[in-house]
TIVO-120036 format. One record per residue (C-alpha): x, z, y; residue in three letters. Coordinates in steps of 0.2 Angstrom, whole numbers, padded with zeros to 4 digits, always signed. Each point is the difference from the previous one (the first is absolute). Example, Ala and Ser with C-alpha at 12.3 -4.5 7.8 and 13.67 -1.06 7.14 Angstrom:
2
+0062+0039-0022ala +0006-0003+0017ser 
END
This chain:
336
+0009-0095-0133unk -0004+0003+0018unk -0003+0018+0006unk -0015+0000+0012unk -0007+0015+0008unk -0014+0002+0013unk +0002+0015+0012unk -0013+0008+0011unk +0004+0011+0015unk -0014+0011+0008unk +0008+0016+0005unk -0006+0001+0018unk -0007-0014+0011unk +0007-0016-0007unk -0007-0009-0015unk +0013-0010-0008unk +0003-0010-0016unk +0016-0008-0006unk +0005-0011-0015unk +0018+0002-0007unk +0008-0011-0014unk +0017+0004-0008unk +0004+0011+0015unk -0004-0013+0013unk -0015+0003+0012unk -0011-0016-0001unk -0014+0006+0013unk -0003+0015+0010unk -0017+0002+0009unk -0004+0014+0013unk -0017+0003+0008unk +0001+0012+0015unk -0014+0012+0006unk -0004+0000+0018unk -0015+0012-0001unk +0011+0015+0003unk +0006-0004+0017unk -0015+0006+0009unk +0002+0017-0008unk +0019+0003+0004unk +0005+0001-0018unk -0004-0005-0018unk -0018+0006-0006unk +0002+0003-0019unk -0019-0005-0004unk +0001-0015+0011unk +0017-0005-0008unk -0008+0001-0018unk -0015-0011+0005unk +0012-0013+0007unk +0010+0000-0016unk -0016-0003-0010unk -0004-0015+0011unk +0018-0007+0000unk +0006+0003-0017unk -0008-0014-0010unk +0003-0014+0013unk +0018+0006+0002unk +0004+0000-0018unk -0008-0017-0002unk +0010-0007+0014unk +0016+0008-0008unk -0003-0008-0017unk -0005-0017+0007unk +0014-0001+0012unk +0012+0004-0013unk -0008-0013-0012unk -0002+0014-0013unk -0015+0002-0011unk -0005+0018-0005unk +0003-0005-0018unk +0018-0002+0004unk +0003+0018+0006unk +0010+0011-0011unk -0004+0016+0010unk -0010+0007+0015unk +0008+0012+0011unk -0007+0011+0014unk +0005+0013+0013unk -0004+0017-0009unk +0005+0010+0015unk +0004+0008+0012unk -0014-0005+0012unk -0019+0002+0004unk -0010+0005-0016unk -0014-0012+0004unk +0011-0014+0004unk +0011+0002-0015unk -0016+0001-0011unk -0005-0018+0005unk +0016-0007-0006unk +0002+0010-0015unk -0017-0003-0006unk +0002-0019+0002unk +0017+0000-0009unk -0006+0010-0015unk -0016-0011-0002unk +0011-0016+0001unk +0013+0007-0012unk -0013+0006-0012unk -0009-0016+0000unk +0015-0010-0003unk +0007+0012-0012unk +0017+0001+0009unk +0011+0015+0006unk -0004+0010+0016unk +0014+0006+0011unk -0001+0013+0013unk +0012+0000+0015unk +0006+0013+0012unk -0003-0007+0017unk +0016+0007+0008unk +0011-0006-0014unk -0008-0017+0002unk +0006+0000+0018unk +0018+0002-0005unk -0001-0013-0014unk -0007-0012+0013unk +0019-0003+0003unk +0001-0010-0016unk -0013-0013+0005unk +0012-0010+0009unk +0019-0002+0003unk +0011+0009+0004unk -0004+0014-0011unk +0009+0017+0001unk +0012+0006-0013unk -0002+0016-0010unk +0002+0014+0005unk -0007-0002+0018unk -0009+0011+0012unk -0017-0005+0007unk -0008+0008+0015unk -0019-0001-0004unk -0010+0001+0016unk -0019-0001+0002unk -0016+0008+0007unk +0000+0012-0015unk +0018+0002-0005unk +0018+0002+0006unk +0013+0001-0014unk +0018-0004-0003unk +0001-0006-0018unk +0015-0002-0011unk -0004-0016-0011unk +0010+0000-0016unk -0009-0014-0009unk -0017-0009+0001unk -0010+0015-0006unk +0013+0014+0002unk -0002+0008+0017unk +0003+0017+0008unk -0006+0007+0017unk +0014+0007+0009unk -0010+0006+0015unk -0017-0002+0008unk -0011+0005+0014unk -0007+0018+0000unk -0015-0004+0011unk -0005-0016+0009unk +0007-0017-0007unk +0009-0010+0013unk -0014-0013+0000unk -0013+0013+0003unk +0011+0007+0014unk +0000-0017+0008unk -0019-0002-0001unk -0004+0018+0006unk +0012-0002+0015unk -0008-0017+0004unk -0017+0009+0000unk +0007+0013+0012unk +0006-0013+0012unk -0017-0009-0001unk +0004-0015-0010unk -0013-0007-0012unk +0002+0000-0019unk +0011-0005-0008unk +0012+0007+0013unk +0017+0000-0009unk +0002-0019+0002unk -0005+0001+0018unk +0013+0013+0004unk +0013-0012-0008unk -0007-0014+0012unk +0000+0010+0016unk +0017+0008-0004unk +0008-0017+0001unk -0001+0000+0019unk +0004+0018+0002unk +0016+0011+0001unk +0002+0010-0016unk +0010+0014+0010unk -0013+0002+0014unk -0007+0016-0007unk +0008+0012-0012unk -0010+0007-0015unk +0007+0014-0011unk +0006-0003-0018unk -0006+0011-0014unk +0014+0005-0012unk -0005+0003-0018unk +0011+0005-0015unk +0008-0013-0011unk -0007-0017+0002unk -0018+0005+0004unk -0010-0005+0015unk -0012+0008+0013unk -0010-0011+0012unk -0014+0012+0006unk +0012+0008+0013unk +0002-0016+0010unk -0019-0003+0000unk -0002+0017+0008unk +0014-0003+0012unk -0007-0017+0006unk -0018+0008+0002unk +0007+0014+0011unk +0012-0012+0010unk -0015-0011+0004unk -0011+0014+0005unk +0013+0007+0012unk +0004-0017+0008unk -0018-0005+0002unk -0004+0016+0009unk +0013-0006+0013unk -0005-0018-0001unk -0017-0006-0008unk +0007-0018-0001unk +0016+0006-0009unk -0003-0008-0017unk -0006-0016+0008unk +0015-0001+0011unk +0013+0004-0014unk -0009-0006-0015unk +0015-0011-0006unk +0013+0013+0003unk -0011+0013-0009unk -0002-0011-0015unk +0019-0005-0001unk +0005+0019+0002unk -0012+0006-0014unk +0005-0015-0011unk +0019+0004+0003unk -0002+0018-0005unk -0010-0004-0016unk +0012-0013-0006unk +0015+0010+0004unk -0006+0014-0010unk -0003-0012-0015unk +0017-0007+0001unk +0009+0017+0003unk -0005+0006-0017unk +0003-0017-0008unk +0018+0000+0006unk +0002+0018-0007unk -0007-0006-0017unk +0012-0015-0001unk +0015+0011+0004unk -0006+0013-0013unk -0002-0013-0014unk +0013-0012+0005unk -0013-0014-0001unk +0001-0014+0012unk -0014-0011-0007unk -0014+0004+0012unk -0018-0006+0000unk -0016+0004+0009unk -0018-0002-0006unk -0018+0004+0005unk -0011-0004+0015unk +0011+0007+0013unk +0014-0011-0006unk -0009-0014+0010unk +0005+0010+0016unk +0012-0012+0010unk +0010+0014+0007unk +0003+0008-0017unk +0005-0017-0007unk +0012-0003+0014unk +0008+0017+0000unk +0002+0001-0018unk +0009-0017+0000unk +0011+0006+0014unk +0004+0016-0009unk +0004-0010-0016unk +0013-0010+0010unk +0008+0016+0007unk +0000+0009-0017unk +0004-0014-0011unk -0017+0001-0009unk -0008-0014-0009unk -0017+0000+0007unk -0016-0007-0008unk -0015-0002+0011unk -0016-0008-0008unk -0010-0014+0007unk -0014+0006+0011unk -0013-0006-0013unk +0007+0012-0012unk +0001+0015+0012unk -0018+0004+0001unk -0011+0003-0015unk -0001-0015-0011unk -0002-0004-0019unk +0016-0010-0002unk +0009+0017+0000unk -0012+0007-0013unk +0003-0016-0010unk +0019+0001+0000unk -0001+0018-0005unk -0012-0004-0014unk +0012-0014-0006unk +0013+0013-0003unk -0012+0013-0008unk -0006-0014-0012unk +0017-0003-0006unk +0001+0018-0005unk -0017+0000-0008unk -0006+0013+0013unk -0019-0002-0002unk -0015+0011+0004unk -0016+0003-0011unk -0017-0004+0006unk -0003+0018+0004unk +0013-0001+0014unk -0006+0006+0017unk +0005-0002+0018unk +0012+0014+0007unk -0002+0002+0019unk +0014+0012+0001unk +0011-0009-0014unk +0017+0008+0000unk +0016-0011+0001unk +0006+0001-0018unk +0007-0012-0012unk 
END
């Protein structure tokens, strides 16, 4: 019998639904929200309203595009956390209602674990154990992955996540939201060694990114006093130098973790894994250190329901289901 699961992702500002059958993603639909651009960041209330508008047509499109009728579903999965409470409530409420109406199991998924398991959507797939650098707007972690649902955080950020640092620095520079991808674009034409920014040293495999944000702020304040057109005249070099420091910090800890564990199977996941400089630098590092590097397709880097569906597939095989009293967990811990 076919194992068919509908998955819903609504943790932040992307409404997504996917259908997976026997471990193969049949369809993955994502509706983006442009309403936040004018505010310079995600507005939780507006995100929740947009999810309410998008969720029914997105799920309908996911099912019809996969040529799956709801009566064929074996389970419904949803992002339980972490994320924005109002946004998570939209997805969880719909998932519970549908699972209850169809009398099929309900599966809750940790958003960050799903980013890691996105690597199992397509080939090549990493071999266990592997290290995964999970990098997004809210998280920066080095995770040791022993099995599909057996993971251990070796290190994580103690303040800003790297994606948050990208966006905050972009705002300081004067770039519109979302600024992280714009830094990546401008950096392509800049010199990554034009300006030096300090590296924050943390114990073990942990990270800190608040220091570079402050350093960039003071640097620009100092330079614009001398030349009010400094940012405009050096935009590409500023972006390239900032990006170089952030990515170098990420990889320095990843090298340390690889050496400590002896693991050479290395993966990246999360929204920042779409950054072109990170992808290129990691590939270069892999060749130098004889790592086997796994870089996900762009469509599986940012928030999407295909990764929720893949995680749900493995959870279904272990009968890991939730009751209808399950609730969203905005600060859901990374646990297995």
